[in-house]
C-alpha positions in Angstrom: 42.2 96.5 92.8 41.8 98.2 96.4 45.0 99.5 98.1 45.1 96.9 101.0 44.9 94.0 98.6 48.0 92.2 97.4 47.6 90.4 94.1 48.8 86.6 94.6 47.4 84.7 91.5 46.2 86.6 87.9 43.5 84.8 85.8 46.4 83.2 83.7 48.2 81.7 87.0 45.1 80.4 88.0 44.0 78.7 84.6 47.9 77.2 84.8 47.1 75.7 88.6 44.2 74.3 87.4 45.7 72.7 84.5 48.6 71.5 86.9 45.7 70.2 89.1 43.8 68.0 86.3 46.7 66.3 85.4 47.6 65.1 88.9 44.1 63.9 89.4 44.5 62.4 85.6 47.9 60.3 86.9 46.0 59.3 90.3 43.2 58.1 88.3 44.3 56.0 85.0 42.6 53.3 85.8 39.2 55.0 86.9 35.8 54.6 84.5 34.3 57.8 86.4 35.5 59.9 89.0 33.1 62.3 90.9 34.4 65.8 91.7 32.4 67.1 94.9 32.5 70.8 95.1 31.8 72.9 98.5 29.2 75.4 97.2 30.0 77.9 96.2 33.6 78.9 95.1 34.7 75.3 95.3 31.9 74.3 93.1 33.2 76.7 90.6 36.8 75.3 90.9 35.1 71.9 90.4 33.7 73.3 87.3 36.8 74.2 86.0 38.7 71.1 86.8 35.7 69.3 85.0 36.6 71.3 81.6 40.2 70.6 81.5 39.3 66.6 82.5 37.1 66.4 80.0 39.6 67.2 77.3 42.5 65.3 78.8 41.1 62.1 80.7 39.2 59.0 79.3 37.1 58.7 82.2 33.4 60.4 83.1 33.7 63.3 85.3 30.3 63.6 87.8 29.5 66.8 89.5 28.6 66.8 92.8 27.3 70.2 94.6 28.2 70.1 98.7 25.9 72.7 100.6 27.3 73.0 103.9 26.2 74.9 107.1 29.5 76.1 107.9 28.3 78.2 111.0 26.8 75.1 112.7 29.3 73.4 115.3 27.4 70.6 114.1 27.9 68.6 110.4 24.7 69.7 108.4 25.1 69.3 104.6 23.5 68.4 101.6 24.1 67.5 97.8 22.2 67.6 94.8 22.9 63.8 93.9 21.5 60.6 95.7 24.4 58.4 97.5 24.0 55.9 94.9 25.1 58.2 92.4 28.8 58.4 94.5 29.1 55.0 96.2 32.3 52.6 95.2 33.7 55.9 93.2 36.4 57.7 93.5 35.2 61.1 95.0 37.4 64.4 95.1 36.6 67.1 97.5 37.4 70.5 96.2 37.4 74.0 97.8 38.7 77.3 96.8 41.2 77.8 100.2 42.0 75.5 102.8 41.9 78.0 106.2 41.5 76.0 109.7 40.6 72.4 107.9 37.0 72.8 109.0 35.2 73.2 105.9 37.0 70.1 104.4 36.6 68.1 107.3 32.9 68.6 107.2 32.9 68.2 103.8 34.7 64.8 104.1 32.1 63.7 106.9 29.4 63.8 103.6 31.1 60.7 102.6 32.1 58.8 105.4 28.6 56.7 105.6 29.1 55.5 102.0 31.9 52.7 100.9 34.2 54.5 97.9 37.1 53.7 96.1 39.2 56.5 97.5 38.7 60.2 98.6 41.3 63.1 97.2 41.2 66.7 98.5 42.0 69.5 96.1 42.2 73.2 97.0 43.6 75.9 94.9 45.3 77.9 98.0 46.7 76.5 101.2 46.7 78.6 104.1 48.9 76.5 106.4 46.5 77.3 109.3 44.8 74.4 110.0 43.0 73.2 113.5 41.8 69.9 111.9 43.8 66.8 110.8 43.3 67.7 107.3 45.8 66.9 104.4 45.7 68.1 100.8 46.3 66.0 97.9 46.3 68.5 95.5 47.0 72.1 96.1 47.2 75.0 93.7 49.4 77.3 95.7 50.9 76.9 99.2 50.8 80.1 101.1 52.3 81.0 104.5 49.6 83.9 105.8 48.9 85.4 109.2 45.5 84.6 111.1 44.2 88.2 110.7 45.2 88.1 106.8 42.3 87.0 104.5 42.5 84.9 101.2 39.8 86.3 98.7 39.4 83.8 95.8 37.3 86.0 92.5 35.9 83.4 89.8 33.5 83.5 87.5 31.9 86.7 89.0 30.1 88.9 86.4 32.4 92.3 85.3 35.6 91.0 87.3 38.8 89.0 85.9 39.6 86.2 87.7 42.1 86.7 90.7 43.3 85.6 94.2 44.0 88.7 96.9 45.4 88.8 100.3 44.1 91.0 102.5 
């Protein structure tokens, strides 16, 4: 670990957070037959895959994966998904990302679903940095972390040769 980085979550702690979030999702959707995990590419999608694995073990509903690709640097919402709208229409959508910073990414991610009827939309983040400039609330959070703006949270998940970790630098 480079000397300017502080370990925030190790592999075991990340697993514990994912398990807890999965149980919260289950409790929020006990009556559902299917939910859609919409992971923001790429680390949000990786987190969504982990949630799907746990949910398949504990929940009785079907879990459909949806990949959301956003052009984050664009000042307008530009997004692509790997499924057609009919796959998430009138279903519970759970939008997943790794870190909530300003809220822009989640706001753009929510925009993908606004023109399609749905039962409800929930949001999941592994780390909430509490620096929102967009009116975004998170429904399920692994860790709330107060940071200063110049600090950076780096989530390392499913990287070849590296153990899962969350760092603050």
